[in-house]
NUDRENKOL-624474 format. One record per atom (N, C-alpha, C): x negated, y, z negated; residue in three letters; chain; residue number from 1; atom name. Coordinates in steps of 0.001 Angstrom, whole numbers, plus 500000, padded with zeros to 6 digits. Layout:
<rs>
R:X:Y:Z:code:unit:pos:site
R:X:Y:Z:ala:A:NUM:CA
...
</rs>
This chain:
<rs>
R:X:Y:Z:code:unit:pos:site
R:551858:619361:745001:met:A:1:N
R:551672:619847:746363:met:A:1:CA
R:550501:620809:746411:met:A:1:C
R:549770:620810:747531:ile:A:2:N
R:548649:621731:747688:ile:A:2:CA
R:549091:622978:748454:ile:A:2:C
R:549696:622811:749616:his:A:3:N
R:550264:623974:750301:his:A:3:CA
R:551146:623562:751473:his:A:3:C
R:551931:624529:751953:asn:A:4:N
R:552765:624403:753137:asn:A:4:CA
R:552191:625299:754227:asn:A:4:C
R:552074:624786:755430:arg:A:5:N
R:551559:625578:756554:arg:A:5:CA
R:552600:625581:757665:arg:A:5:C
R:553133:626753:757970:arg:A:6:N
R:554141:626878:759024:arg:A:6:CA
R:553481:626768:760395:arg:A:6:C
R:554053:625912:761266:leu:A:7:N
R:553561:625748:762629:leu:A:7:CA
R:554517:626345:763655:leu:A:7:C
R:555780:626441:763309:ser:A:8:N
R:556786:627086:764165:ser:A:8:CA
R:557944:627479:763261:ser:A:8:C
R:558989:628039:763842:asp:A:9:N
R:560136:628475:763037:asp:A:9:CA
R:560760:627316:762263:asp:A:9:C
R:560714:626104:762827:asn:A:10:N
R:561392:624987:762171:asn:A:10:CA
R:560493:623780:761894:asn:A:10:C
R:559181:623969:761980:thr:A:11:N
R:558255:622870:761728:thr:A:11:CA
R:557121:623344:760836:thr:A:11:C
R:556708:622480:759924:tyr:A:12:N
R:555641:622847:758996:tyr:A:12:CA
R:554775:621631:758687:tyr:A:12:C
R:553586:621895:758170:cys:A:13:N
R:552668:620855:757724:cys:A:13:CA
R:552617:620911:756207:cys:A:13:C
R:553100:619875:755559:leu:A:14:N
R:553118:619787:754100:leu:A:14:CA
R:551891:619011:753636:leu:A:14:C
R:551088:619600:752778:arg:A:15:N
R:549881:618945:752264:arg:A:15:CA
R:550073:618602:750788:arg:A:15:C
R:549803:617349:750441:thr:A:16:N
R:549919:616882:749068:thr:A:16:CA
R:548595:616257:748619:thr:A:16:C
R:548487:616045:747344:glu:A:17:N
R:547330:615328:746818:glu:A:17:CA
R:547378:613874:747276:glu:A:17:C
R:546214:613290:747425:arg:A:18:N
R:546116:611913:747885:arg:A:18:CA
R:546276:610943:746714:arg:A:18:C
R:547165:609948:746827:pro:A:19:N
R:547260:608934:745773:pro:A:19:CA
R:546064:607992:745823:pro:A:19:C
R:545784:607349:744741:asp:A:20:N
R:544627:606460:744645:asp:A:20:CA
R:544993:605074:745174:asp:A:20:C
R:545195:604993:746484:val:A:21:N
R:545548:603739:747151:val:A:21:CA
R:544816:603676:748490:val:A:21:C
R:544715:602475:749046:lys:A:22:N
R:544128:602316:750368:lys:A:22:CA
R:545125:602779:751417:lys:A:22:C
R:544666:603603:752360:ile:A:23:N
R:545539:604169:753389:ile:A:23:CA
R:544945:603881:754758:ile:A:23:C
R:545797:603509:755705:arg:A:24:N
R:545390:603312:757097:arg:A:24:CA
R:546039:604378:757969:arg:A:24:C
R:545290:604886:758924:ala:A:25:N
R:545833:605885:759848:ala:A:25:CA
R:547075:605332:760537:ala:A:25:C
R:548131:606146:760593:gly:A:26:N
R:549365:605742:761236:gly:A:26:CA
R:550445:605286:760280:gly:A:26:C
R:550098:605093:759010:gln:A:27:N
R:551106:604659:758055:gln:A:27:CA
R:552008:605822:757643:gln:A:27:C
R:553111:605480:756991:cys:A:28:N
R:554052:606513:756545:cys:A:28:CA
R:554235:606435:755031:cys:A:28:C
R:554818:607492:754490:phe:A:29:N
R:555084:607588:753057:phe:A:29:CA
R:556524:608024:752845:phe:A:29:C
R:557063:607641:751702:ser:A:30:N
R:558357:608126:751258:ser:A:30:CA
R:558115:609424:750482:ser:A:30:C
R:558757:610518:750931:val:A:31:N
R:558467:611846:750372:val:A:31:CA
R:559761:612507:749892:val:A:31:C
R:559688:613160:748735:gly:A:32:N
R:560855:613859:748220:gly:A:32:CA
R:560485:614734:747036:gly:A:32:C
R:561500:615270:746370:thr:A:33:N
R:561301:616087:745165:thr:A:33:CA
R:562138:615504:744040:thr:A:33:C
R:561702:615736:742817:arg:A:34:N
R:562384:615149:741665:arg:A:34:CA
R:563808:615656:741500:arg:A:34:C
R:564037:616905:741831:asp:A:35:N
R:565351:617480:741599:asp:A:35:CA
R:566417:616895:742516:asp:A:35:C
R:566023:616402:743695:leu:A:36:N
R:567000:615846:744629:leu:A:36:CA
R:567259:614370:744389:leu:A:36:C
R:566227:613629:743999:gly:A:37:N
R:566396:612205:743784:gly:A:37:CA
R:566575:611408:745056:gly:A:37:C
R:566223:612013:746202:ile:A:38:N
R:566328:611352:747502:ile:A:38:CA
R:565003:611537:748236:ile:A:38:C
R:564533:610503:748879:asn:A:39:N
R:563292:610578:749653:asn:A:39:CA
R:563553:610255:751117:asn:A:39:C
R:562646:610703:751975:arg:A:40:N
R:562652:610344:753390:arg:A:40:CA
R:561254:609878:753772:arg:A:40:C
R:561177:609030:754789:glu:A:41:N
R:559872:608557:755236:glu:A:41:CA
R:559310:609467:756322:glu:A:41:C
R:558039:609834:756159:tyr:A:42:N
R:557336:610659:757138:tyr:A:42:CA
R:555973:610030:757429:tyr:A:42:C
R:555596:610026:758701:ser:A:43:N
R:554287:609512:759092:ser:A:43:CA
R:553197:610478:758646:ser:A:43:C
R:552065:609914:758292:met:A:44:N
R:550920:610727:757882:met:A:44:CA
R:550347:611466:759099:met:A:44:C
R:549989:612721:758902:tyr:A:45:N
R:549445:613572:759964:tyr:A:45:CA
R:547932:613731:759830:tyr:A:45:C
R:547417:613525:758636:ser:A:46:N
R:545994:613723:758348:ser:A:46:CA
R:545205:612446:758601:ser:A:46:C
R:543873:612545:758486:ala:A:47:N
R:543003:611387:758631:ala:A:47:CA
R:543151:610474:757425:ala:A:47:C
R:542912:609185:757629:ala:A:48:N
R:543067:608221:756547:ala:A:48:CA
R:542068:608449:755419:ala:A:48:C
R:540931:609051:755737:asn:A:49:N
R:539882:609245:754731:asn:A:49:CA
R:539832:610665:754177:asn:A:49:C
R:540824:611500:754479:asp:A:50:N
R:540865:612848:753917:asp:A:50:CA
R:541153:612789:752418:asp:A:50:C
R:540823:613864:751709:glu:A:51:N
R:541066:613931:750270:glu:A:51:CA
R:542480:614409:749957:glu:A:51:C
R:543314:614511:750969:phe:A:52:N
R:544694:614959:750834:phe:A:52:CA
R:545522:614197:751857:phe:A:52:C
R:546837:614403:751839:ile:A:53:N
R:547717:613839:752860:ile:A:53:CA
R:548544:614957:753462:ile:A:53:C
R:548553:615036:754781:asp:A:54:N
R:549384:615992:755499:asp:A:54:CA
R:550564:615272:756130:asp:A:54:C
R:551711:615959:756153:phe:A:55:N
R:552904:615462:756842:phe:A:55:CA
R:553401:616545:757789:phe:A:55:C
R:553689:616158:759029:leu:A:56:N
R:554254:617078:760019:leu:A:56:CA
R:555765:616906:759981:leu:A:56:C
R:556479:617958:759564:ile:A:57:N
R:557907:617835:759294:ile:A:57:CA
R:558702:618896:760043:ile:A:57:C
R:559743:618456:760714:arg:A:58:N
R:560682:619381:761355:arg:A:58:CA
R:561905:619529:760458:arg:A:58:C
R:562288:620768:760196:glu:A:59:N
R:563477:621012:759384:glu:A:59:CA
R:564732:620653:760167:glu:A:59:C
R:565545:619810:759562:val:A:60:N
R:566809:619408:760177:val:A:60:CA
R:567903:620354:759698:val:A:60:C
R:568624:621006:760615:pro:A:61:N
R:569702:621905:760194:pro:A:61:CA
R:570701:621173:759284:pro:A:61:C
R:571026:621788:758162:asp:A:62:N
R:571949:621206:757175:asp:A:62:CA
R:571407:619926:756558:asp:A:62:C
R:570092:619666:756710:gly:A:63:N
R:569491:618491:756098:gly:A:63:CA
R:569320:618678:754601:gly:A:63:C
R:569015:617583:753915:ile:A:64:N
R:568824:617641:752464:ile:A:64:CA
R:567346:617743:752113:ile:A:64:C
R:566530:616878:752713:ile:A:65:N
R:565129:616781:752322:ile:A:65:CA
R:564238:617810:753015:ile:A:65:C
R:564307:617881:754343:ser:A:66:N
R:563327:618710:755074:ser:A:66:CA
R:563409:620198:754727:ser:A:66:C
R:564589:620829:754569:pro:A:67:N
R:564599:622236:754151:pro:A:67:CA
R:564050:622413:752736:pro:A:67:C
R:564329:621457:751848:arg:A:68:N
R:563831:621558:750472:arg:A:68:CA
R:562314:621461:750435:arg:A:68:C
R:561740:620508:751170:leu:A:69:N
R:560280:620386:751217:leu:A:69:CA
R:559657:621622:751862:leu:A:69:C
R:560345:622175:752851:gly:A:70:N
R:559822:623356:753531:gly:A:70:CA
R:559787:624590:752666:gly:A:70:C
R:560588:624615:751617:ser:A:71:N
R:560635:625782:750725:ser:A:71:CA
R:559749:625609:749498:ser:A:71:C
R:559067:624472:749384:cys:A:72:N
R:558243:624207:748203:cys:A:72:CA
R:557040:625149:748139:cys:A:72:C
R:556670:625513:746928:lys:A:73:N
R:555507:626362:746683:lys:A:73:CA
R:554345:625498:746199:lys:A:73:C
R:553179:626134:746093:asn:A:74:N
R:551961:625384:745799:asn:A:74:CA
R:551996:624616:744488:asn:A:74:C
R:552724:625112:743493:asp:A:75:N
R:552716:624436:742198:asp:A:75:CA
R:553911:623501:742008:asp:A:75:C
R:554713:623310:743053:asp:A:76:N
R:555853:622399:742957:asp:A:76:CA
R:555393:620945:743006:asp:A:76:C
R:556123:620077:742332:leu:A:77:N
R:555791:618653:742315:leu:A:77:CA
R:556495:617935:743460:leu:A:77:C
R:555717:617138:744201:ile:A:78:N
R:556237:616331:745295:ile:A:78:CA
R:556082:614870:744924:ile:A:78:C
R:557133:614092:745149:glu:A:79:N
R:557045:612659:744904:glu:A:79:CA
R:556748:611930:746214:glu:A:79:C
R:555743:611070:746204:ile:A:80:N
R:555456:610272:747391:ile:A:80:CA
R:555274:608815:746983:ile:A:80:C
R:555740:607922:747831:gly:A:81:N
R:555575:606488:747616:gly:A:81:CA
R:554995:605856:748867:gly:A:81:C
R:554230:604814:748686:gly:A:82:N
R:553624:604163:749840:gly:A:82:CA
R:552124:604050:749698:gly:A:82:C
R:551429:603802:750786:pro:A:83:N
R:551895:603871:752174:pro:A:83:CA
R:552644:602613:752621:pro:A:83:C
R:553389:602780:753741:tyr:A:84:N
R:554153:601704:754329:tyr:A:84:CA
R:553839:601608:755821:tyr:A:84:C
R:554172:600447:756377:gly:A:85:N
R:554134:600288:757826:gly:A:85:CA
R:552820:599777:758371:gly:A:85:C
R:552882:599269:759605:asp:A:86:N
R:551689:598739:760271:asp:A:86:CA
R:551535:599296:761684:asp:A:86:C
R:552040:600524:761902:phe:A:87:N
R:551841:601197:763195:phe:A:87:CA
R:550431:601790:763182:phe:A:87:C
R:549450:600904:763250:cys:A:88:N
R:548050:601272:763047:cys:A:88:CA
R:547205:600695:764172:cys:A:88:C
R:545986:601189:764283:leu:A:89:N
R:545052:600656:765262:leu:A:89:CA
R:544249:599518:764642:leu:A:89:C
R:544007:598493:765446:asn:A:90:N
R:543113:597420:765029:asn:A:90:CA
R:541693:597980:765004:asn:A:90:C
R:541042:597904:763854:glu:A:91:N
R:539706:598497:763702:glu:A:91:CA
R:538740:598011:764774:glu:A:91:C
R:538844:596736:765155:ser:A:92:N
R:537906:596173:766122:ser:A:92:CA
R:538169:596665:767542:ser:A:92:C
R:539359:597239:767786:ser:A:93:N
R:539712:597679:769138:ser:A:93:CA
R:539395:599142:769398:ser:A:93:C
R:539032:599877:768349:val:A:94:N
R:538852:601320:768479:val:A:94:CA
R:537758:601672:769480:val:A:94:C
R:536642:600995:769422:val:A:95:N
R:535524:601281:770320:val:A:95:CA
R:535686:600561:771651:val:A:95:C
R:536260:599367:771623:ala:A:96:N
R:536308:598523:772813:ala:A:96:CA
R:537392:598923:773799:ala:A:96:C
R:538400:599673:773377:asn:A:97:N
R:539551:599972:774230:asn:A:97:CA
R:539774:601467:774406:asn:A:97:C
R:540529:601799:775446:ser:A:98:N
R:541045:603161:775606:ser:A:98:CA
R:542535:603119:775279:ser:A:98:C
R:543063:604268:774859:phe:A:99:N
R:544427:604326:774362:phe:A:99:CA
R:545215:605429:775059:phe:A:99:C
R:546506:605174:775216:val:A:100:N
R:547432:606194:775692:val:A:100:CA
R:548523:606319:774635:val:A:100:C
R:548665:607533:774084:phe:A:101:N
R:549655:607805:773055:phe:A:101:CA
R:550783:608635:773672:phe:A:101:C
R:552018:608217:773416:ile:A:102:N
R:553189:608866:774005:ile:A:102:CA
R:554135:609252:772878:ile:A:102:C
R:554470:610548:772781:ala:A:103:N
R:555258:611019:771639:ala:A:103:CA
R:556230:612111:772061:ala:A:103:C
R:557297:612242:771279:thr:A:104:N
R:558177:613400:771375:thr:A:104:CA
R:558156:614124:770036:thr:A:104:C
R:558115:615465:770089:gly:A:105:N
R:558204:616287:768887:gly:A:105:CA
R:557214:615910:767807:gly:A:105:C
R:557711:615754:766563:thr:A:106:N
R:556849:615417:765443:thr:A:106:CA
R:556404:613958:765471:thr:A:106:C
R:556851:613207:766463:gly:A:107:N
R:556370:611840:766656:gly:A:107:CA
R:554888:611785:766988:gly:A:107:C
R:554280:612943:767212:ile:A:108:N
R:552839:612989:767464:ile:A:108:CA
R:552033:612788:766179:ile:A:108:C
R:552678:612828:765021:ala:A:109:N
R:551967:612772:763738:ala:A:109:CA
R:551016:611579:763605:ala:A:109:C
R:551457:610333:763851:pro:A:110:N
R:550509:609226:763677:pro:A:110:CA
R:549346:609280:764653:pro:A:110:C
R:549554:609873:765831:phe:A:111:N
R:548473:609959:766813:phe:A:111:CA
R:547438:611000:766394:phe:A:111:C
R:547912:612087:765784:his:A:112:N
R:546985:613065:765207:his:A:112:CA
R:546164:612397:764107:his:A:112:C
R:546811:611561:763303:ser:A:113:N
R:546109:610811:762267:ser:A:113:CA
R:545054:609881:762880:ser:A:113:C
R:545399:609217:763988:phe:A:114:N
R:544442:608335:764663:phe:A:114:CA
R:543190:609093:765099:phe:A:114:C
R:543393:610197:765813:val:A:115:N
R:542233:610876:766409:val:A:115:CA
R:541397:611596:765352:val:A:115:C
R:542016:611984:764237:gln:A:116:N
R:541252:612580:763152:gln:A:116:CA
R:540449:611519:762397:gln:A:116:C
R:540977:610312:762333:thr:A:117:N
R:540315:609225:761615:thr:A:117:CA
R:539183:608606:762428:thr:A:117:C
R:539384:608511:763750:tyr:A:118:N
R:538411:607846:764628:tyr:A:118:CA
R:537900:608838:765676:tyr:A:118:C
R:536866:609619:765366:pro:A:119:N
R:536354:610628:766310:pro:A:119:CA
R:535858:610029:767622:pro:A:119:C
R:535487:608756:767621:glu:A:120:N
R:534953:608121:768821:glu:A:120:CA
R:536048:607590:769745:glu:A:120:C
R:537293:607748:769366:leu:A:121:N
R:538414:607182:770114:leu:A:121:CA
R:538483:607737:771540:leu:A:121:C
R:538750:606853:772502:lys:A:122:N
R:538987:607254:773896:lys:A:122:CA
R:540499:607242:774104:lys:A:122:C
R:541078:608424:774402:tyr:A:123:N
R:542531:608492:774412:tyr:A:123:CA
R:543062:609615:775315:tyr:A:123:C
R:544351:609472:775645:gln:A:124:N
R:545172:610535:776202:gln:A:124:CA
R:546446:610600:775373:gln:A:124:C
R:546987:611809:775212:ile:A:125:N
R:548259:611982:774514:ile:A:125:CA
R:549243:612681:775448:ile:A:125:C
R:550361:612018:775705:phe:A:126:N
R:551463:612633:776441:phe:A:126:CA
R:552508:613043:775406:phe:A:126:C
R:552795:614349:775348:his:A:127:N
R:553633:614889:774284:his:A:127:CA
R:554835:615616:774866:his:A:127:C
R:556019:615081:774643:gly:A:128:N
R:557247:615728:775100:gly:A:128:CA
R:557755:616719:774071:gly:A:128:C
R:557867:617996:774476:ile:A:129:N
R:558307:619059:773563:ile:A:129:CA
R:559284:619977:774286:ile:A:129:C
R:559987:620787:773507:arg:A:130:N
R:560952:621709:774107:arg:A:130:CA
R:560303:623030:774525:arg:A:130:C
R:559374:623547:773694:ser:A:131:N
R:558813:624873:773946:ser:A:131:CA
R:557320:624906:773636:ser:A:131:C
R:556670:625987:774053:glu:A:132:N
R:555222:626149:773887:glu:A:132:CA
R:554795:626067:772420:glu:A:132:C
R:555621:626592:771515:asn:A:133:N
R:555200:626646:770109:asn:A:133:CA
R:555259:625295:769416:asn:A:133:C
R:555600:624243:770155:glu:A:134:N
R:555598:622902:769590:glu:A:134:CA
R:554333:622122:769945:glu:A:134:C
R:553349:622808:770521:lys:A:135:N
R:552056:622160:770793:lys:A:135:CA
R:551208:622229:769525:lys:A:135:C
R:551649:621494:768524:tyr:A:136:N
R:551066:621584:767189:tyr:A:136:CA
R:549575:621241:767187:tyr:A:136:C
R:548754:622183:766735:asp:A:137:N
R:547312:621957:766563:asp:A:137:CA
R:546673:621332:767805:asp:A:137:C
R:547013:621840:768976:glu:A:138:N
R:546489:621241:770209:glu:A:138:CA
R:544967:621329:770289:glu:A:138:C
R:544364:622277:769570:asp:A:139:N
R:542909:622410:769582:asp:A:139:CA
R:542216:621320:768769:asp:A:139:C
R:542977:620475:768096:his:A:140:N
R:542388:619365:767349:his:A:140:CA
R:542045:618179:768246:his:A:140:C
R:542501:618220:769503:tyr:A:141:N
R:542301:617096:770408:tyr:A:141:CA
R:541169:617385:771389:tyr:A:141:C
R:540591:616323:771913:lys:A:142:N
R:539520:616485:772898:lys:A:142:CA
R:540046:617231:774121:lys:A:142:C
R:539205:618055:774701:val:A:143:N
R:539592:618851:775872:val:A:143:CA
R:540071:617919:776982:val:A:143:C
R:541247:618195:777511:gly:A:144:N
R:541793:617417:778608:gly:A:144:CA
R:542563:616180:778184:gly:A:144:C
R:542556:615870:776888:ser:A:145:N
R:543216:614641:776442:ser:A:145:CA
R:544663:614874:776012:ser:A:145:C
R:545017:616138:775713:tyr:A:146:N
R:546369:616462:775264:tyr:A:146:CA
R:547178:616983:776440:tyr:A:146:C
R:548267:616277:776788:ile:A:147:N
R:549056:616595:777982:ile:A:147:CA
R:550509:616840:777569:ile:A:147:C
R:550909:618104:777406:pro:A:148:N
R:552286:618389:777001:pro:A:148:CA
R:553243:618436:778189:pro:A:148:C
R:554469:618027:777954:ser:A:149:N
R:555555:618200:778914:ser:A:149:CA
R:556607:619057:778236:ser:A:149:C
R:556807:620273:778740:ile:A:150:N
R:557684:621250:778094:ile:A:150:CA
R:559015:621287:778838:ile:A:150:C
R:560079:620888:778180:ser:A:151:N
R:561374:620769:778855:ser:A:151:CA
R:562125:622087:778966:ser:A:151:C
R:561832:623054:778066:gln:A:152:N
R:562542:624340:778084:gln:A:152:CA
R:561551:625496:777995:gln:A:152:C
R:560691:625659:779001:pro:A:153:N
R:559694:626731:778952:pro:A:153:CA
R:560347:628106:779085:pro:A:153:C
R:559651:629122:778583:glu:A:154:N
R:560156:630490:778684:glu:A:154:CA
R:559835:631072:780053:glu:A:154:C
R:560430:632223:780337:gly:A:155:N
R:560116:632950:781559:gly:A:155:CA
R:560734:632384:782813:gly:A:155:C
R:561749:631538:782662:gly:A:156:N
R:562430:631003:783831:gly:A:156:CA
R:561683:629918:784565:gly:A:156:C
R:560609:629406:783980:his:A:157:N
R:559849:628343:784622:his:A:157:CA
R:560622:627026:784572:his:A:157:C
R:560346:626165:785532:val:A:158:N
R:561019:624870:785595:val:A:158:CA
R:560421:623941:784538:val:A:158:C
R:561286:623309:783760:gly:A:159:N
R:560822:622416:782716:gly:A:159:CA
R:560447:621048:783253:gly:A:159:C
R:559782:620278:782411:glu:A:160:N
R:559365:618925:782775:glu:A:160:CA
R:559639:617990:781613:glu:A:160:C
R:560316:616903:781870:arg:A:161:N
R:560573:615914:780837:arg:A:161:CA
R:559380:614968:780735:arg:A:161:C
R:559175:614453:779550:leu:A:162:N
R:558069:613532:779311:leu:A:162:CA
R:558145:612319:780233:leu:A:162:C
R:559329:611764:780396:thr:A:163:N
R:559466:610574:781242:thr:A:163:CA
R:559147:610878:782705:thr:A:163:C
R:559456:612092:783148:ser:A:164:N
R:559118:612478:784524:ser:A:164:CA
R:557609:612543:784697:ser:A:164:C
R:556905:613067:783693:arg:A:165:N
R:555441:613124:783754:arg:A:165:CA
R:554856:611706:783812:arg:A:165:C
R:555373:610826:782993:leu:A:166:N
R:554881:609451:782997:leu:A:166:CA
R:555126:608782:784340:leu:A:166:C
R:556296:609034:784901:gln:A:167:N
R:556652:608415:786182:gln:A:167:CA
R:555723:608866:787298:gln:A:167:C
R:555265:610110:787240:ser:A:168:N
R:554437:610660:788315:ser:A:168:CA
R:552942:610514:788074:ser:A:168:C
R:552563:609911:786953:thr:A:169:N
R:551152:609794:786594:thr:A:169:CA
R:550641:608380:786842:thr:A:169:C
R:549449:608279:787385:glu:A:170:N
R:548815:606965:787541:glu:A:170:CA
R:548281:606523:786183:glu:A:170:C
R:548733:605386:785713:leu:A:171:N
R:548400:604907:784379:leu:A:171:CA
R:547481:603694:784433:leu:A:171:C
R:546550:603649:783514:asp:A:172:N
R:545571:602565:783444:asp:A:172:CA
R:546207:601314:782843:asp:A:172:C
R:546231:600240:783583:thr:A:173:N
R:546860:599014:783096:thr:A:173:CA
R:546025:598301:782032:thr:A:173:C
R:544787:598741:781826:gln:A:174:N
R:543922:598108:780836:gln:A:174:CA
R:543971:598810:779469:gln:A:174:C
R:544587:599983:779402:ser:A:175:N
R:544674:600719:778139:ser:A:175:CA
R:545724:600117:777223:ser:A:175:C
R:545648:600469:775945:leu:A:176:N
R:546685:600111:774986:leu:A:176:CA
R:547603:601311:774794:leu:A:176:C
R:548922:601070:774780:tyr:A:177:N
R:549912:602145:774764:tyr:A:177:CA
R:550678:602138:773435:tyr:A:177:C
R:550686:603302:772780:tyr:A:178:N
R:551411:603477:771522:tyr:A:178:CA
R:552455:604567:771720:tyr:A:178:C
R:553719:604269:771378:leu:A:179:N
R:554830:605192:771584:leu:A:179:CA
R:555485:605508:770250:leu:A:179:C
R:555773:606796:770021:cys:A:180:N
R:556439:607203:768786:cys:A:180:CA
R:557396:608353:769077:cys:A:180:C
R:558650:608189:768679:gly:A:181:N
R:559629:609246:768918:gly:A:181:CA
R:561031:608693:768881:gly:A:181:C
R:561953:609364:769556:asn:A:182:N
R:563337:608928:769518:asn:A:182:CA
R:563555:607675:770365:asn:A:182:C
R:564580:606931:770009:arg:A:183:N
R:564834:605623:770631:arg:A:183:CA
R:565020:605723:772143:arg:A:183:C
R:565731:606738:772610:met:A:184:N
R:565999:606860:774035:met:A:184:CA
R:564709:607039:774821:met:A:184:C
R:563810:607912:774310:met:A:185:N
R:562531:608108:774988:met:A:185:CA
R:561747:606807:775051:met:A:185:C
R:561704:606097:773932:ile:A:186:N
R:560927:604861:773881:ile:A:186:CA
R:561480:603833:774863:ile:A:186:C
R:562785:603697:774910:thr:A:187:N
R:563403:602753:775854:thr:A:187:CA
R:563057:603109:777295:thr:A:187:C
R:563193:604398:777648:asp:A:188:N
R:562907:604833:779016:asp:A:188:CA
R:561418:604707:779339:asp:A:188:C
R:560563:605067:778371:ala:A:189:N
R:559124:605021:778614:ala:A:189:CA
R:558632:603588:778793:ala:A:189:C
R:559170:602662:778012:ile:A:190:N
R:558768:601262:778168:ile:A:190:CA
R:559130:600755:779560:ile:A:190:C
R:560309:601122:780046:ala:A:191:N
R:560712:600698:781389:ala:A:191:CA
R:559754:601247:782443:ala:A:191:C
R:559316:602498:782263:ile:A:192:N
R:558361:603100:783206:ile:A:192:CA
R:557023:602384:783131:ile:A:192:C
R:556545:602131:781926:leu:A:193:N
R:555254:601454:781755:leu:A:193:CA
R:555280:600058:782370:leu:A:193:C
R:556327:599306:782092:arg:A:194:N
R:556406:597962:782647:arg:A:194:CA
R:556481:597997:784164:arg:A:194:C
R:557189:599004:784694:gly:A:195:N
R:557279:599163:786143:gly:A:195:CA
R:555951:599502:786790:gly:A:195:C
R:555017:600053:785993:lys:A:196:N
R:553687:600390:786488:lys:A:196:CA
R:552664:599294:786181:lys:A:196:C
R:553139:598149:785736:gly:A:197:N
R:552256:597015:785533:gly:A:197:CA
R:551614:596904:784175:gly:A:197:C
R:552103:597697:783182:ile:A:198:N
R:551549:597601:781843:ile:A:198:CA
R:552175:596389:781151:ile:A:198:C
R:551390:595430:780693:pro:A:199:N
R:551972:594251:780046:pro:A:199:CA
R:552602:594591:778703:pro:A:199:C
R:553648:593873:778347:gly:A:200:N
R:554326:594124:777086:gly:A:200:CA
R:553425:593966:775880:gly:A:200:C
R:552413:593102:775990:ser:A:201:N
R:551491:592884:774874:ser:A:201:CA
R:550587:594082:774613:ser:A:201:C
R:550585:595065:775527:ser:A:202:N
R:549757:596269:775376:ser:A:202:CA
R:550570:597475:774931:ser:A:202:C
R:551857:597261:774585:ile:A:203:N
R:552749:598353:774214:ile:A:203:CA
R:553190:598193:772766:ile:A:203:C
R:553003:599261:771966:phe:A:204:N
R:553358:599247:770550:phe:A:204:CA
R:554238:600466:770268:phe:A:204:C
R:555284:600285:769455:thr:A:205:N
R:556253:601369:769273:thr:A:205:CA
R:556581:601619:767812:thr:A:205:C
R:556964:602877:767539:glu:A:206:N
R:557550:603268:766253:glu:A:206:CA
R:558680:604238:766565:glu:A:206:C
R:559875:603852:766155:thr:A:207:N
R:561063:604626:766509:thr:A:207:CA
R:561472:605569:765399:thr:A:207:C
R:561779:606833:765765:phe:A:208:N
R:562373:607789:764825:phe:A:208:CA
R:563893:607708:764980:phe:A:208:C
R:564578:607497:763877:phe:A:209:N
R:566046:607381:763947:phe:A:209:CA
R:566705:608726:763685:phe:A:209:C
</rs>
């Protein structure tokens, strides 16, 4: 492991050395420690061509893997396997198309990987989060492209759900839509997209269980 970077009370960015394999933005890895003998899959947060791999991880209360990884120090050994998955962008479509990325919580990880890998990408990101401190590395995105929906804002302000934002937003039917997060959000978001005329062939999903 190279280092752990805390982003909020329960979320951190784990950086590891890069294995000598071909990696595509949006893929995931199996991550764990030798002492536990159990791994979990996490989407890559860093660019595909970086000299390291970052993972955006939320600690699960009473979990086995995420609290252990969150407590790792710089000289601890991390086991990773992969990469796996094909939740990736078609290289030929990067310049020719615009993209809309829809995520909840740490489901933004593959989209961060996309925009770090392809600086020329034309995109918007709709990010459903509970609080302000979950706008992870928002300065890494192009100005105006990162659109958070905060469901539990501080100061007595009225919250906004991600699906409500999507429902009230005019969406481009020519863009390609990538969704990553919990199953309920993905199901509801697909129904909204289809209702707004987005063809099913333009919608791609990765579900967090």
